Structures are given as C-alpha cells and as structure tokens.
mmCIF file of the N, C-alpha and C atoms, coordinates in Angstrom:
data_MODEL
# 
_entry.id   MODEL 
# 
loop_
_atom_site.group_PDB 
_atom_site.id 
_atom_site.type_symbol 
_atom_site.label_atom_id 
_atom_site.label_alt_id 
_atom_site.label_comp_id 
_atom_site.label_asym_id 
_atom_site.label_entity_id 
_atom_site.label_seq_id 
_atom_site.pdbx_PDB_ins_code 
_atom_site.Cartn_x 
_atom_site.Cartn_y 
_atom_site.Cartn_z 
_atom_site.occupancy 
_atom_site.B_iso_or_equiv 
_atom_site.pdbx_formal_charge 
_atom_site.auth_seq_id 
_atom_site.auth_comp_id 
_atom_site.auth_asym_id 
_atom_site.auth_atom_id 
_atom_site.pdbx_PDB_model_num 
ATOM 1   N N  . MET A 1 1  ? 98.579  126.929 179.601 1.00 0.00 ? 1  MET A N  1 
ATOM 2   C CA . MET A 1 1  ? 99.528  126.039 178.986 1.00 0.00 ? 1  MET A CA 1 
ATOM 3   C C  . MET A 1 1  ? 99.238  125.867 177.497 1.00 0.00 ? 1  MET A C  1 
ATOM 4   N N  . GLU A 1 2  ? 97.950  125.736 177.163 1.00 0.00 ? 2  GLU A N  1 
ATOM 5   C CA . GLU A 1 2  ? 97.579  125.529 175.773 1.00 0.00 ? 2  GLU A CA 1 
ATOM 6   C C  . GLU A 1 2  ? 97.910  126.758 174.924 1.00 0.00 ? 2  GLU A C  1 
ATOM 7   N N  . LYS A 1 3  ? 97.707  127.963 175.478 1.00 0.00 ? 3  LYS A N  1 
ATOM 8   C CA . LYS A 1 3  ? 98.038  129.191 174.754 1.00 0.00 ? 3  LYS A CA 1 
ATOM 9   C C  . LYS A 1 3  ? 99.537  129.289 174.511 1.00 0.00 ? 3  LYS A C  1 
ATOM 10  N N  . GLU A 1 4  ? 100.337 128.849 175.480 1.00 0.00 ? 4  GLU A N  1 
ATOM 11  C CA . GLU A 1 4  ? 101.792 128.880 175.331 1.00 0.00 ? 4  GLU A CA 1 
ATOM 12  C C  . GLU A 1 4  ? 102.244 127.944 174.219 1.00 0.00 ? 4  GLU A C  1 
ATOM 13  N N  . LYS A 1 5  ? 101.655 126.762 174.142 1.00 0.00 ? 5  LYS A N  1 
ATOM 14  C CA . LYS A 1 5  ? 102.013 125.808 173.087 1.00 0.00 ? 5  LYS A CA 1 
ATOM 15  C C  . LYS A 1 5  ? 101.632 126.368 171.727 1.00 0.00 ? 5  LYS A C  1 
ATOM 16  N N  . LEU A 1 6  ? 100.443 126.953 171.625 1.00 0.00 ? 6  LEU A N  1 
ATOM 17  C CA . LEU A 1 6  ? 100.004 127.542 170.367 1.00 0.00 ? 6  LEU A CA 1 
ATOM 18  C C  . LEU A 1 6  ? 100.941 128.665 169.940 1.00 0.00 ? 6  LEU A C  1 
ATOM 19  N N  . SER A 1 7  ? 101.326 129.520 170.857 1.00 0.00 ? 7  SER A N  1 
ATOM 20  C CA . SER A 1 7  ? 102.261 130.610 170.562 1.00 0.00 ? 7  SER A CA 1 
ATOM 21  C C  . SER A 1 7  ? 103.614 130.077 170.102 1.00 0.00 ? 7  SER A C  1 
ATOM 22  N N  . TYR A 1 8  ? 104.090 129.055 170.778 1.00 0.00 ? 8  TYR A N  1 
ATOM 23  C CA . TYR A 1 8  ? 105.379 128.442 170.430 1.00 0.00 ? 8  TYR A CA 1 
ATOM 24  C C  . TYR A 1 8  ? 105.314 127.828 169.032 1.00 0.00 ? 8  TYR A C  1 
ATOM 25  N N  . ASP A 1 9  ? 104.261 127.072 168.744 1.00 0.00 ? 9  ASP A N  1 
ATOM 26  C CA . ASP A 1 9  ? 104.117 126.440 167.433 1.00 0.00 ? 9  ASP A CA 1 
ATOM 27  C C  . ASP A 1 9  ? 104.024 127.482 166.321 1.00 0.00 ? 9  ASP A C  1 
ATOM 28  N N  . LEU A 1 10 ? 103.266 128.533 166.544 1.00 0.00 ? 10 LEU A N  1 
ATOM 29  C CA . LEU A 1 10 ? 103.163 129.605 165.547 1.00 0.00 ? 10 LEU A CA 1 
ATOM 30  C C  . LEU A 1 10 ? 104.502 130.295 165.323 1.00 0.00 ? 10 LEU A C  1 
ATOM 31  N N  . ALA A 1 11 ? 105.256 130.489 166.388 1.00 0.00 ? 11 ALA A N  1 
ATOM 32  C CA . ALA A 1 11 ? 106.584 131.115 166.269 1.00 0.00 ? 11 ALA A CA 1 
ATOM 33  C C  . ALA A 1 11 ? 107.504 130.260 165.399 1.00 0.00 ? 11 ALA A C  1 
ATOM 34  N N  . ILE A 1 12 ? 107.437 128.960 165.567 1.00 0.00 ? 12 ILE A N  1 
ATOM 35  C CA . ILE A 1 12 ? 108.267 128.064 164.752 1.00 0.00 ? 12 ILE A CA 1 
ATOM 36  C C  . ILE A 1 12 ? 107.851 128.138 163.284 1.00 0.00 ? 12 ILE A C  1 
ATOM 37  N N  . ILE A 1 13 ? 106.557 128.108 163.033 1.00 0.00 ? 13 ILE A N  1 
ATOM 38  C CA . ILE A 1 13 ? 106.056 128.173 161.653 1.00 0.00 ? 13 ILE A CA 1 
ATOM 39  C C  . ILE A 1 13 ? 106.465 129.488 160.994 1.00 0.00 ? 13 ILE A C  1 
ATOM 40  N N  . ILE A 1 14 ? 106.289 130.592 161.691 1.00 0.00 ? 14 ILE A N  1 
ATOM 41  C CA . ILE A 1 14 ? 106.617 131.909 161.138 1.00 0.00 ? 14 ILE A CA 1 
ATOM 42  C C  . ILE A 1 14 ? 108.123 132.050 160.915 1.00 0.00 ? 14 ILE A C  1 
ATOM 43  N N  . THR A 1 15 ? 108.929 131.565 161.838 1.00 0.00 ? 15 THR A N  1 
ATOM 44  C CA . THR A 1 15 ? 110.388 131.634 161.679 1.00 0.00 ? 15 THR A CA 1 
ATOM 45  C C  . THR A 1 15 ? 110.838 130.844 160.461 1.00 0.00 ? 15 THR A C  1 
ATOM 46  N N  . ARG A 1 16 ? 110.283 129.657 160.278 1.00 0.00 ? 16 ARG A N  1 
ATOM 47  C CA . ARG A 1 16 ? 110.636 128.830 159.112 1.00 0.00 ? 16 ARG A CA 1 
ATOM 48  C C  . ARG A 1 16 ? 110.290 129.566 157.826 1.00 0.00 ? 16 ARG A C  1 
ATOM 49  N N  . MET A 1 17 ? 109.140 130.200 157.793 1.00 0.00 ? 17 MET A N  1 
ATOM 50  C CA . MET A 1 17 ? 108.725 130.931 156.601 1.00 0.00 ? 17 MET A CA 1 
ATOM 51  C C  . MET A 1 17 ? 109.621 132.144 156.354 1.00 0.00 ? 17 MET A C  1 
ATOM 52  N N  . LYS A 1 18 ? 109.972 132.870 157.417 1.00 0.00 ? 18 LYS A N  1 
ATOM 53  C CA . LYS A 1 18 ? 110.838 134.054 157.265 1.00 0.00 ? 18 LYS A CA 1 
ATOM 54  C C  . LYS A 1 18 ? 112.215 133.666 156.728 1.00 0.00 ? 18 LYS A C  1 
ATOM 55  N N  . GLN A 1 19 ? 112.634 132.445 157.026 1.00 0.00 ? 19 GLN A N  1 
ATOM 56  C CA . GLN A 1 19 ? 113.922 131.964 156.534 1.00 0.00 ? 19 GLN A CA 1 
ATOM 57  C C  . GLN A 1 19 ? 113.825 131.418 155.111 1.00 0.00 ? 19 GLN A C  1 
ATOM 58  N N  . GLY A 1 20 ? 112.629 131.416 154.549 1.00 0.00 ? 20 GLY A N  1 
ATOM 59  C CA . GLY A 1 20 ? 112.450 130.981 153.162 1.00 0.00 ? 20 GLY A CA 1 
ATOM 60  C C  . GLY A 1 20 ? 112.271 129.486 152.994 1.00 0.00 ? 20 GLY A C  1 
ATOM 61  N N  . HIS A 1 21 ? 111.969 128.791 154.058 1.00 0.00 ? 21 HIS A N  1 
ATOM 62  C CA . HIS A 1 21 ? 111.745 127.349 153.992 1.00 0.00 ? 21 HIS A CA 1 
ATOM 63  C C  . HIS A 1 21 ? 110.243 127.107 153.950 1.00 0.00 ? 21 HIS A C  1 
ATOM 64  N N  . PHE A 1 22 ? 109.731 126.882 152.750 1.00 0.00 ? 22 PHE A N  1 
ATOM 65  C CA . PHE A 1 22 ? 108.294 126.744 152.555 1.00 0.00 ? 22 PHE A CA 1 
ATOM 66  C C  . PHE A 1 22 ? 107.918 125.274 152.380 1.00 0.00 ? 22 PHE A C  1 
ATOM 67  N N  . VAL A 1 23 ? 106.680 124.950 152.762 1.00 0.00 ? 23 VAL A N  1 
ATOM 68  C CA . VAL A 1 23 ? 106.182 123.600 152.578 1.00 0.00 ? 23 VAL A CA 1 
ATOM 69  C C  . VAL A 1 23 ? 105.762 123.414 151.122 1.00 0.00 ? 23 VAL A C  1 
ATOM 70  N N  . SER A 1 24 ? 105.678 122.173 150.709 1.00 0.00 ? 24 SER A N  1 
ATOM 71  C CA . SER A 1 24 ? 105.269 121.847 149.349 1.00 0.00 ? 24 SER A CA 1 
ATOM 72  C C  . SER A 1 24 ? 103.780 122.116 149.174 1.00 0.00 ? 24 SER A C  1 
ATOM 73  N N  . SER A 1 25 ? 103.406 122.531 147.992 1.00 0.00 ? 25 SER A N  1 
ATOM 74  C CA . SER A 1 25 ? 101.991 122.773 147.718 1.00 0.00 ? 25 SER A CA 1 
ATOM 75  C C  . SER A 1 25 ? 101.192 121.475 147.671 1.00 0.00 ? 25 SER A C  1 
ATOM 76  N N  . ALA A 1 26 ? 101.873 120.346 147.705 1.00 0.00 ? 26 ALA A N  1 
ATOM 77  C CA . ALA A 1 26 ? 101.179 119.052 147.738 1.00 0.00 ? 26 ALA A CA 1 
ATOM 78  C C  . ALA A 1 26 ? 100.327 118.912 148.999 1.00 0.00 ? 26 ALA A C  1 
ATOM 79  N N  . ILE A 1 27 ? 100.644 119.667 150.024 1.00 0.00 ? 27 ILE A N  1 
ATOM 80  C CA . ILE A 1 27 ? 99.874  119.606 151.271 1.00 0.00 ? 27 ILE A CA 1 
ATOM 81  C C  . ILE A 1 27 ? 98.422  120.023 151.053 1.00 0.00 ? 27 ILE A C  1 
ATOM 82  N N  . LEU A 1 28 ? 98.172  120.778 150.001 1.00 0.00 ? 28 LEU A N  1 
ATOM 83  C CA . LEU A 1 28 ? 96.812  121.233 149.717 1.00 0.00 ? 28 LEU A CA 1 
ATOM 84  C C  . LEU A 1 28 ? 95.880  120.076 149.352 1.00 0.00 ? 28 LEU A C  1 
ATOM 85  N N  . LYS A 1 29 ? 96.445  118.903 149.087 1.00 0.00 ? 29 LYS A N  1 
ATOM 86  C CA . LYS A 1 29 ? 95.647  117.721 148.761 1.00 0.00 ? 29 LYS A CA 1 
ATOM 87  C C  . LYS A 1 29 ? 95.396  116.845 149.981 1.00 0.00 ? 29 LYS A C  1 
ATOM 88  N N  . HIS A 1 30 ? 95.785  117.318 151.147 1.00 0.00 ? 30 HIS A N  1 
ATOM 89  C CA . HIS A 1 30 ? 95.618  116.538 152.383 1.00 0.00 ? 30 HIS A CA 1 
ATOM 90  C C  . HIS A 1 30 ? 94.136  116.260 152.629 1.00 0.00 ? 30 HIS A C  1 
ATOM 91  N N  . GLU A 1 31 ? 93.852  115.073 153.089 1.00 0.00 ? 31 GLU A N  1 
ATOM 92  C CA . GLU A 1 31 ? 92.476  114.616 153.313 1.00 0.00 ? 31 GLU A CA 1 
ATOM 93  C C  . GLU A 1 31 ? 91.672  115.548 154.234 1.00 0.00 ? 31 GLU A C  1 
ATOM 94  N N  . ILE A 1 32 ? 92.307  116.046 155.270 1.00 0.00 ? 32 ILE A N  1 
ATOM 95  C CA . ILE A 1 32 ? 91.585  116.863 156.259 1.00 0.00 ? 32 ILE A CA 1 
ATOM 96  C C  . ILE A 1 32 ? 91.100  118.201 155.681 1.00 0.00 ? 32 ILE A C  1 
ATOM 97  N N  . LEU A 1 33 ? 91.684  118.634 154.582 1.00 0.00 ? 33 LEU A N  1 
ATOM 98  C CA . LEU A 1 33 ? 91.296  119.921 153.987 1.00 0.00 ? 33 LEU A CA 1 
ATOM 99  C C  . LEU A 1 33 ? 90.103  119.804 153.049 1.00 0.00 ? 33 LEU A C  1 
ATOM 100 N N  . LYS A 1 34 ? 89.784  118.586 152.614 1.00 0.00 ? 34 LYS A N  1 
ATOM 101 C CA . LYS A 1 34 ? 88.693  118.390 151.659 1.00 0.00 ? 34 LYS A CA 1 
ATOM 102 C C  . LYS A 1 34 ? 87.372  118.802 152.294 1.00 0.00 ? 34 LYS A C  1 
ATOM 103 N N  . ASP A 1 35 ? 86.665  119.690 151.626 1.00 0.00 ? 35 ASP A N  1 
ATOM 104 C CA . ASP A 1 35 ? 85.354  120.166 152.066 1.00 0.00 ? 35 ASP A CA 1 
ATOM 105 C C  . ASP A 1 35 ? 85.358  120.728 153.484 1.00 0.00 ? 35 ASP A C  1 
ATOM 106 N N  . SER A 1 36 ? 86.480  121.293 153.905 1.00 0.00 ? 36 SER A N  1 
ATOM 107 C CA . SER A 1 36 ? 86.568  121.851 155.247 1.00 0.00 ? 36 SER A CA 1 
ATOM 108 C C  . SER A 1 36 ? 86.244  123.339 155.211 1.00 0.00 ? 36 SER A C  1 
ATOM 109 N N  . TRP A 1 37 ? 85.054  123.701 155.699 1.00 0.00 ? 37 TRP A N  1 
ATOM 110 C CA . TRP A 1 37 ? 84.703  125.119 155.707 1.00 0.00 ? 37 TRP A CA 1 
ATOM 111 C C  . TRP A 1 37 ? 85.550  125.869 156.728 1.00 0.00 ? 37 TRP A C  1 
ATOM 112 N N  . HIS A 1 38 ? 86.029  125.151 157.768 1.00 0.00 ? 38 HIS A N  1 
ATOM 113 C CA . HIS A 1 38 ? 86.902  125.787 158.757 1.00 0.00 ? 38 HIS A CA 1 
ATOM 114 C C  . HIS A 1 38 ? 88.197  126.266 158.091 1.00 0.00 ? 38 HIS A C  1 
ATOM 115 N N  . PHE A 1 39 ? 88.791  125.379 157.296 1.00 0.00 ? 39 PHE A N  1 
ATOM 116 C CA . PHE A 1 39 ? 90.029  125.752 156.604 1.00 0.00 ? 39 PHE A CA 1 
ATOM 117 C C  . PHE A 1 39 ? 89.767  126.871 155.602 1.00 0.00 ? 39 PHE A C  1 
ATOM 118 N N  . ASN A 1 40 ? 88.699  126.765 154.841 1.00 0.00 ? 40 ASN A N  1 
ATOM 119 C CA . ASN A 1 40 ? 88.398  127.797 153.845 1.00 0.00 ? 40 ASN A CA 1 
ATOM 120 C C  . ASN A 1 40 ? 88.198  129.160 154.500 1.00 0.00 ? 40 ASN A C  1 
ATOM 121 N N  . TYR A 1 41 ? 87.514  129.177 155.629 1.00 0.00 ? 41 TYR A N  1 
ATOM 122 C CA . TYR A 1 41 ? 87.304  130.425 156.359 1.00 0.00 ? 41 TYR A CA 1 
ATOM 123 C C  . TYR A 1 41 ? 88.639  130.978 156.861 1.00 0.00 ? 41 TYR A C  1 
ATOM 124 N N  . LEU A 1 42 ? 89.454  130.106 157.459 1.00 0.00 ? 42 LEU A N  1 
ATOM 125 C CA . LEU A 1 42 ? 90.757  130.524 157.970 1.00 0.00 ? 42 LEU A CA 1 
ATOM 126 C C  . LEU A 1 42 ? 91.642  131.051 156.844 1.00 0.00 ? 42 LEU A C  1 
ATOM 127 N N  . ALA A 1 43 ? 91.633  130.359 155.714 1.00 0.00 ? 43 ALA A N  1 
ATOM 128 C CA . ALA A 1 43 ? 92.462  130.777 154.578 1.00 0.00 ? 43 ALA A CA 1 
ATOM 129 C C  . ALA A 1 43 ? 92.048  132.159 154.074 1.00 0.00 ? 43 ALA A C  1 
ATOM 130 N N  . LYS A 1 44 ? 90.747  132.408 153.961 1.00 0.00 ? 44 LYS A N  1 
ATOM 131 C CA . LYS A 1 44 ? 90.273  133.721 153.513 1.00 0.00 ? 44 LYS A CA 1 
ATOM 132 C C  . LYS A 1 44 ? 90.645  134.813 154.515 1.00 0.00 ? 44 LYS A C  1 
ATOM 133 N N  . PHE A 1 45 ? 90.607  134.467 155.786 1.00 0.00 ? 45 PHE A N  1 
ATOM 134 C CA . PHE A 1 45 ? 90.934  135.420 156.843 1.00 0.00 ? 45 PHE A CA 1 
ATOM 135 C C  . PHE A 1 45 ? 92.427  135.743 156.875 1.00 0.00 ? 45 PHE A C  1 
ATOM 136 N N  . LEU A 1 46 ? 93.272  134.722 156.712 1.00 0.00 ? 46 LEU A N  1 
ATOM 137 C CA . LEU A 1 46 ? 94.719  134.896 156.853 1.00 0.00 ? 46 LEU A CA 1 
ATOM 138 C C  . LEU A 1 46 ? 95.443  135.297 155.566 1.00 0.00 ? 46 LEU A C  1 
ATOM 139 N N  . GLN A 1 47 ? 94.849  135.039 154.421 1.00 0.00 ? 47 GLN A N  1 
ATOM 140 C CA . GLN A 1 47 ? 95.516  135.309 153.142 1.00 0.00 ? 47 GLN A CA 1 
ATOM 141 C C  . GLN A 1 47 ? 96.061  136.738 153.038 1.00 0.00 ? 47 GLN A C  1 
ATOM 142 N N  . PRO A 1 48 ? 95.284  137.776 153.357 1.00 0.00 ? 48 PRO A N  1 
ATOM 143 C CA . PRO A 1 48 ? 95.826  139.134 153.241 1.00 0.00 ? 48 PRO A CA 1 
ATOM 144 C C  . PRO A 1 48 ? 97.031  139.382 154.161 1.00 0.00 ? 48 PRO A C  1 
ATOM 145 N N  . ALA A 1 49 ? 96.973  138.875 155.376 1.00 0.00 ? 49 ALA A N  1 
ATOM 146 C CA . ALA A 1 49 ? 98.082  139.090 156.312 1.00 0.00 ? 49 ALA A CA 1 
ATOM 147 C C  . ALA A 1 49 ? 99.335  138.351 155.846 1.00 0.00 ? 49 ALA A C  1 
ATOM 148 N N  . PHE A 1 50 ? 99.180  137.098 155.426 1.00 0.00 ? 50 PHE A N  1 
ATOM 149 C CA . PHE A 1 50 ? 100.340 136.339 154.942 1.00 0.00 ? 50 PHE A CA 1 
ATOM 150 C C  . PHE A 1 50 ? 100.943 137.021 153.724 1.00 0.00 ? 50 PHE A C  1 
ATOM 151 N N  . SER A 1 51 ? 100.096 137.475 152.796 1.00 0.00 ? 51 SER A N  1 
ATOM 152 C CA . SER A 1 51 ? 100.587 138.137 151.590 1.00 0.00 ? 51 SER A CA 1 
ATOM 153 C C  . SER A 1 51 ? 101.301 139.448 151.916 1.00 0.00 ? 51 SER A C  1 
ATOM 154 N N  . LEU A 1 52 ? 100.866 140.127 152.949 1.00 0.00 ? 52 LEU A N  1 
ATOM 155 C CA . LEU A 1 52 ? 101.491 141.385 153.350 1.00 0.00 ? 52 LEU A CA 1 
ATOM 156 C C  . LEU A 1 52 ? 102.850 141.147 154.008 1.00 0.00 ? 52 LEU A C  1 
ATOM 157 N N  . PHE A 1 53 ? 102.906 140.192 154.928 1.00 0.00 ? 53 PHE A N  1 
ATOM 158 C CA . PHE A 1 53 ? 104.141 139.958 155.677 1.00 0.00 ? 53 PHE A CA 1 
ATOM 159 C C  . PHE A 1 53 ? 105.152 139.093 154.942 1.00 0.00 ? 53 PHE A C  1 
ATOM 160 N N  . PHE A 1 54 ? 104.699 138.292 154.004 1.00 0.00 ? 54 PHE A N  1 
ATOM 161 C CA . PHE A 1 54 ? 105.594 137.399 153.256 1.00 0.00 ? 54 PHE A CA 1 
ATOM 162 C C  . PHE A 1 54 ? 105.408 137.658 151.766 1.00 0.00 ? 54 PHE A C  1 
ATOM 163 N N  . ARG A 1 55 ? 105.867 138.803 151.331 1.00 0.00 ? 55 ARG A N  1 
ATOM 164 C CA . ARG A 1 55 ? 105.646 139.253 149.949 1.00 0.00 ? 55 ARG A CA 1 
ATOM 165 C C  . ARG A 1 55 ? 106.350 138.404 148.907 1.00 0.00 ? 55 ARG A C  1 
ATOM 166 N N  . GLN A 1 56 ? 107.388 137.655 149.302 1.00 0.00 ? 56 GLN A N  1 
ATOM 167 C CA . GLN A 1 56 ? 108.126 136.850 148.345 1.00 0.00 ? 56 GLN A CA 1 
ATOM 168 C C  . GLN A 1 56 ? 107.385 135.558 147.987 1.00 0.00 ? 56 GLN A C  1 
ATOM 169 N N  . MET A 1 57 ? 106.303 135.269 148.691 1.00 0.00 ? 57 MET A N  1 
ATOM 170 C CA . MET A 1 57 ? 105.566 134.036 148.472 1.00 0.00 ? 57 MET A CA 1 
ATOM 171 C C  . MET A 1 57 ? 104.514 134.197 147.388 1.00 0.00 ? 57 MET A C  1 
ATOM 172 N N  . THR A 1 58 ? 104.329 133.127 146.607 1.00 0.00 ? 58 THR A N  1 
ATOM 173 C CA . THR A 1 58 ? 103.252 133.122 145.622 1.00 0.00 ? 58 THR A CA 1 
ATOM 174 C C  . THR A 1 58 ? 101.939 132.843 146.340 1.00 0.00 ? 58 THR A C  1 
ATOM 175 N N  . LYS A 1 59 ? 100.828 133.036 145.641 1.00 0.00 ? 59 LYS A N  1 
ATOM 176 C CA . LYS A 1 59 ? 99.515  132.784 146.231 1.00 0.00 ? 59 LYS A CA 1 
ATOM 177 C C  . LYS A 1 59 ? 99.387  131.311 146.638 1.00 0.00 ? 59 LYS A C  1 
ATOM 178 N N  . GLN A 1 60 ? 99.932  130.418 145.811 1.00 0.00 ? 60 GLN A N  1 
ATOM 179 C CA . GLN A 1 60 ? 99.862  128.988 146.125 1.00 0.00 ? 60 GLN A CA 1 
ATOM 180 C C  . GLN A 1 60 ? 100.717 128.655 147.350 1.00 0.00 ? 60 GLN A C  1 
ATOM 181 N N  . GLN A 1 61 ? 101.870 129.292 147.497 1.00 0.00 ? 61 GLN A N  1 
ATOM 182 C CA . GLN A 1 61 ? 102.706 129.075 148.678 1.00 0.00 ? 61 GLN A CA 1 
ATOM 183 C C  . GLN A 1 61 ? 101.983 129.568 149.930 1.00 0.00 ? 61 GLN A C  1 
ATOM 184 N N  . VAL A 1 62 ? 101.303 130.683 149.820 1.00 0.00 ? 62 VAL A N  1 
ATOM 185 C CA . VAL A 1 62 ? 100.541 131.207 150.955 1.00 0.00 ? 62 VAL A CA 1 
ATOM 186 C C  . VAL A 1 62 ? 99.465  130.197 151.354 1.00 0.00 ? 62 VAL A C  1 
ATOM 187 N N  . GLN A 1 63 ? 98.728  129.687 150.367 1.00 0.00 ? 63 GLN A N  1 
ATOM 188 C CA . GLN A 1 63 ? 97.697  128.686 150.651 1.00 0.00 ? 63 GLN A CA 1 
ATOM 189 C C  . GLN A 1 63 ? 98.295  127.448 151.312 1.00 0.00 ? 63 GLN A C  1 
ATOM 190 N N  . ALA A 1 64 ? 99.448  127.008 150.818 1.00 0.00 ? 64 ALA A N  1 
ATOM 191 C CA . ALA A 1 64 ? 100.098 125.818 151.376 1.00 0.00 ? 64 ALA A CA 1 
ATOM 192 C C  . ALA A 1 64 ? 100.543 126.060 152.816 1.00 0.00 ? 64 ALA A C  1 
ATOM 193 N N  . GLU A 1 65 ? 101.053 127.234 153.100 1.00 0.00 ? 65 GLU A N  1 
ATOM 194 C CA . GLU A 1 65 ? 101.491 127.540 154.457 1.00 0.00 ? 65 GLU A CA 1 
ATOM 195 C C  . GLU A 1 65 ? 100.307 127.637 155.420 1.00 0.00 ? 65 GLU A C  1 
ATOM 196 N N  . ILE A 1 66 ? 99.225  128.212 154.961 1.00 0.00 ? 66 ILE A N  1 
ATOM 197 C CA . ILE A 1 66 ? 98.028  128.273 155.800 1.00 0.00 ? 66 ILE A CA 1 
ATOM 198 C C  . ILE A 1 66 ? 97.497  126.860 156.046 1.00 0.00 ? 66 ILE A C  1 
ATOM 199 N N  . ALA A 1 67 ? 97.527  126.027 155.011 1.00 0.00 ? 67 ALA A N  1 
ATOM 200 C CA . ALA A 1 67 ? 97.099  124.629 155.159 1.00 0.00 ? 67 ALA A CA 1 
ATOM 201 C C  . ALA A 1 67 ? 97.983  123.899 156.164 1.00 0.00 ? 67 ALA A C  1 
ATOM 202 N N  . TYR A 1 68 ? 99.286  124.119 156.076 1.00 0.00 ? 68 TYR A N  1 
ATOM 203 C CA . TYR A 1 68 ? 100.209 123.471 157.016 1.00 0.00 ? 68 TYR A CA 1 
ATOM 204 C C  . TYR A 1 68 ? 99.912  123.916 158.451 1.00 0.00 ? 68 TYR A C  1 
ATOM 205 N N  . ALA A 1 69 ? 99.737  125.201 158.641 1.00 0.00 ? 69 ALA A N  1 
ATOM 206 C CA . ALA A 1 69 ? 99.453  125.712 159.980 1.00 0.00 ? 69 ALA A CA 1 
ATOM 207 C C  . ALA A 1 69 ? 98.130  125.138 160.494 1.00 0.00 ? 69 ALA A C  1 
ATOM 208 N N  . TYR A 1 70 ? 97.141  125.080 159.628 1.00 0.00 ? 70 TYR A N  1 
ATOM 209 C CA . TYR A 1 70 ? 95.834  124.527 160.027 1.00 0.00 ? 70 TYR A CA 1 
ATOM 210 C C  . TYR A 1 70 ? 95.973  123.064 160.449 1.00 0.00 ? 70 TYR A C  1 
ATOM 211 N N  . ILE A 1 71 ? 96.643  122.288 159.636 1.00 0.00 ? 71 ILE A N  1 
ATOM 212 C CA . ILE A 1 71 ? 96.811  120.859 159.943 1.00 0.00 ? 71 ILE A CA 1 
ATOM 213 C C  . ILE A 1 71 ? 97.648  120.680 161.196 1.00 0.00 ? 71 ILE A C  1 
ATOM 214 N N  . PHE A 1 72 ? 98.746  121.398 161.284 1.00 0.00 ? 72 PHE A N  1 
ATOM 215 C CA . PHE A 1 72 ? 99.656  121.238 162.411 1.00 0.00 ? 72 PHE A CA 1 
ATOM 216 C C  . PHE A 1 72 ? 99.035  121.680 163.720 1.00 0.00 ? 72 PHE A C  1 
ATOM 217 N N  . LEU A 1 73 ? 98.332  122.800 163.696 1.00 0.00 ? 73 LEU A N  1 
ATOM 218 C CA . LEU A 1 73 ? 97.812  123.358 164.947 1.00 0.00 ? 73 LEU A CA 1 
ATOM 219 C C  . LEU A 1 73 ? 96.444  122.824 165.359 1.00 0.00 ? 73 LEU A C  1 
ATOM 220 N N  . PHE A 1 74 ? 95.581  122.600 164.403 1.00 0.00 ? 74 PHE A N  1 
ATOM 221 C CA . PHE A 1 74 ? 94.198  122.311 164.749 1.00 0.00 ? 74 PHE A CA 1 
ATOM 222 C C  . PHE A 1 74 ? 93.774  120.868 164.506 1.00 0.00 ? 74 PHE A C  1 
ATOM 223 N N  . ALA A 1 75 ? 94.558  120.113 163.805 1.00 0.00 ? 75 ALA A N  1 
ATOM 224 C CA . ALA A 1 75 ? 94.146  118.748 163.482 1.00 0.00 ? 75 ALA A CA 1 
ATOM 225 C C  . ALA A 1 75 ? 94.883  117.697 164.310 1.00 0.00 ? 75 ALA A C  1 
ATOM 226 N N  . GLN A 1 76 ? 95.621  118.138 165.292 1.00 0.00 ? 76 GLN A N  1 
ATOM 227 C CA . GLN A 1 76 ? 96.370  117.166 166.114 1.00 0.00 ? 76 GLN A CA 1 
ATOM 228 C C  . GLN A 1 76 ? 95.441  116.471 167.078 1.00 0.00 ? 76 GLN A C  1 
# 
C-alpha cells in the first residue's frame, strides 16, 4: 500500500512538472531543509535526472522541485 501511494504521489508531481507548473523557489527556505544531509544527498542524486528529463527548467527550479518532492513525500 505504501509503495502504491508513493508511486501515485510521484506521478502527480511529475505530471505537474511536465505541464510546466513549477513550485516557487521560496520553498528552498523551508525549515525542514535547513542542514538536512538527507535532502542534500537526494538533491545531488536527482539533479542530473531532473535536468535531463525537464530541460526547460533552470537549476533553481530543479532544486525547488526536488525540495517540494522531498517535503511532500518524506516529511509527512
């Protein structure tokens, strides 16, 4: 059940991004991201894939989207 929810949530996030609806870069100032080595590791891991699949996004937009996914999926 948990894997299905994670897959569903990721599908929603990816669909929103493919449609060009990006989150604000203000999310990068979220409290949960401060000094989070988990987020930093995830961001370094996902940055190349996001940049490859979403070429229209700036580096800051990529960081913001990874931050949103991290907060939405792992901080609930």
